[in-house]
N, C-alpha and C positions, 0 to 999 in steps of 0.2 A: 493634181495629185489625187489619187484614189481614196475616197472616204474611209473603206476599210483598212488600207495601209495606214492611214493616219491614225484611225482609232487603235490599231495593233501597236504603233509606237506609244502612245498613252499607256495601254494596258500594259506593255513589256516593262515601261519605267514608272509604274504606278507608285511605288513607295518614294522615288524621288521626287516625283510631282506632288504627290500629297506634302512631303516634306516642304517643298518649295511654296506651296500654298499656305501652309501654316506660318512660315516665315513671312510671306506676303500680308497675310492677316494682322501680325503683329507690327509689321512697318505700317499698314493702314492705321491702325490704331494710334500710332506715334506721330504719325506723318501727314495727317488728312490734308492739311492745308495745301501741301506740294502737289495733290491730286485734283484739287477742285478743276483746274482748267482741263482735265481729261473728262470730267463728268458732271452731268447735270442733275445727279442722284444725290442723296442725303448719304452721310457716313454709314447711318444704321442700316440703310437698304443696301448698300453696297456690300458690306460686311455679310449680312444675311443671304444675298444671292450667292456670294463666293463660297460661303458653308454649304448651301444647296450643291453647287458644283461639285465642292469636295466630297459630298456623299454619294454623288452619281459616280465618280472616279472610283472611290473606294468599294462601290459595289453595294451600296445601302439603298434601301428603298426610300422614294421620295413620293409625297403625295401629288394628286393633279395640281392641287392649289400650288405647291411648291414650283411645279414644273411652269404653270403659267407666271408665276411671281419671277422666276428666273428669265423666262422669255422676254418678258415686258423690259427687262434690263441688259439683254444680250449685247447690244451695240456698245453701251457704256461699259459693261463688264470687260469686253474684249480690248477697248481703249486702255482701260486702267490697268489690266495684267499686262498688256504689251509694253506699257510706260514703265511699270516696273521692271519687267524682264530686260528691258533695254537700257535703264539708266540706274537701277539700284541693285537688284537681285537677279543675277542670270537665271534663266530656265534651263534646267538640264536637257532639254529636248528642242528641237526647232519650235517656234511659237505657233506656227499654222496648223500641226495636229490637234494641238489642244483646242484652237479655235474651232476646227472643223468638228472635233468630239462633242464640244459644246453645243454647237449648231444642229446636230444630228439629233442629240438628246432633247431639245426643245422644239425641233421641227422646223429649223431656219437653215436655208441653204447658204452658209456663210460666205464662201469663196465668190461665187457671182454676185450676190446682191450687196456685199458688204466690203468690197475693195478698198473704200476709203478708210476703212477701219483696221486695215492690215497693211501698213506700210512695206512690210517685207515681201507683199505679193505684188506690188507694182513693178513695172517694168523698170530696169536698172539702165540709165545711160552710161554707157562704158567709152571713156575716153581713151586715147592711144597713150601708150607710155612715151615718157620724156627719154628717149634714148641716149641723149646727152647726158642727163643726169644719172641714169642707170649704167653708166659706163664703169662707175665705182664697183658696182654688183657684178657687171659682166667680167672685171678683171679677175674673178675668183676662178675662172675657167682658162687654161692654157690656150685653148683653141681661139678664143677672143683675144687674149694678149698678143698671140702671134699674128693676128690679121692687123691690130691697131685700131685705134678709136674710130678713125675715119671710116675704114672698112666695116667696122662693128655696126655703125650707124646706118650706113648702106646695106648691109645685109640684115639688119633687125627690121628696117623699116619696110621690107619687102615680105615680112611673116604674113601670117593668116590667123584667123580665130579659130578656135575649136572650144569645147565645153570641158569643165572639171570631170563630169561624169564619163566622158568619153575616154579619158586617159588616166583617171585616179589611180588604176591598179598598176601603172607603171611610171608614175609621177614621183620622183624623189625629192628631198629637201623640204618635206612639207610636215607643219605642226599644226594641227587643228585644235589644240587646246586653247582656244581664245582667251579664256579666262585667266592663264597664266602668262599671257604675252604681255610685251612692256606697255605699261599705262598710257604714255603719251601718244603711242601709235593706236591704241586701242580707241583712244579719246577722238582722234583725227578720224578714225574710221567711221565712230558712231556719229560724227557730226556730218561725214559724207553721205552715210547712208539715208539720212533724214531728207537730203536733197535728192537722192536718187540718182546720184552722178557719182561713178566710181572709175577711178585709173585702173584699166584692166591688168591684172596680174601679168607678169612675164616669164615664160618657159622657154627652154632650149630642148630642142629633139636632136637625139644623137642617133636614135633607130626606132622601129615601131614598138620596140618593148622597151625603150629608155629615154625617159624624159626627165627633166630637172626644173624645180622653181628657181629661177633667177633672182626675181624681186616680187614682192607684194604679198607676202605669207599672211600678214595682219588682214588684209583685204580679203584674201582668200578664205581664211579661218572664219573671220566674221560672217562673210556671205553664206558660207555652209552652215555655221552655226543658227541663222536666222532664216533657214529653208531654201536657200538659192541653189541651183546648178550654175556655178559662176562661169562666165566666158573667160578665155585664156589666151593671150597672144602668143604665138609659137614662132620661135626664130628656129629655122630647119637648117640643120647642120647634116643631116642624112643624106643629101644628095652628093 
């Protein structure tokens, strides 16, 4: 992902990001014990570093000393803020742009050198859909009901993969408001993404301009939220 593009996302969402940082700082004050596993730094140092980052995002001047101070803690700050965004206070933008913004400001090439600090940037292992289980979802479509379960499994298993970005403009039945989705489904997704193994969302293709999401909206929404271009399994009915 291009650094200028990432920085643009931070700039265009500046007020939302600043509000998120303020909430995160308050959360750290109260819940520091829950973050010790994510940081080798002291609470006071962590808060000071995040406040410097906040000033940078707000466009305020920072001293060379403050930049050096923040640079020395970049790894821990990224881990802490990602931990907060994933488990406690959702960040209103994908996390990667914020990390890249921080890295650029302190002179660190975050994405190539700190992959271990950005779980959402690691490769995802996609497993094939369970077509037997997804029959319940497939029955929402008369085309699949007409062919029956056995034929559905046969046709669906012969599908192919594409990316969300490749068809998002013609993909229906999608709700990307991850934070408003059912809590049990969100918790299952968050558990799965930590292992970097996700069952691939399932879509049906009716034509080149008409796709519909059959199953996996929470997975799709969560992956998009955390900066991925998710893979999708396509069941092709256009032929």
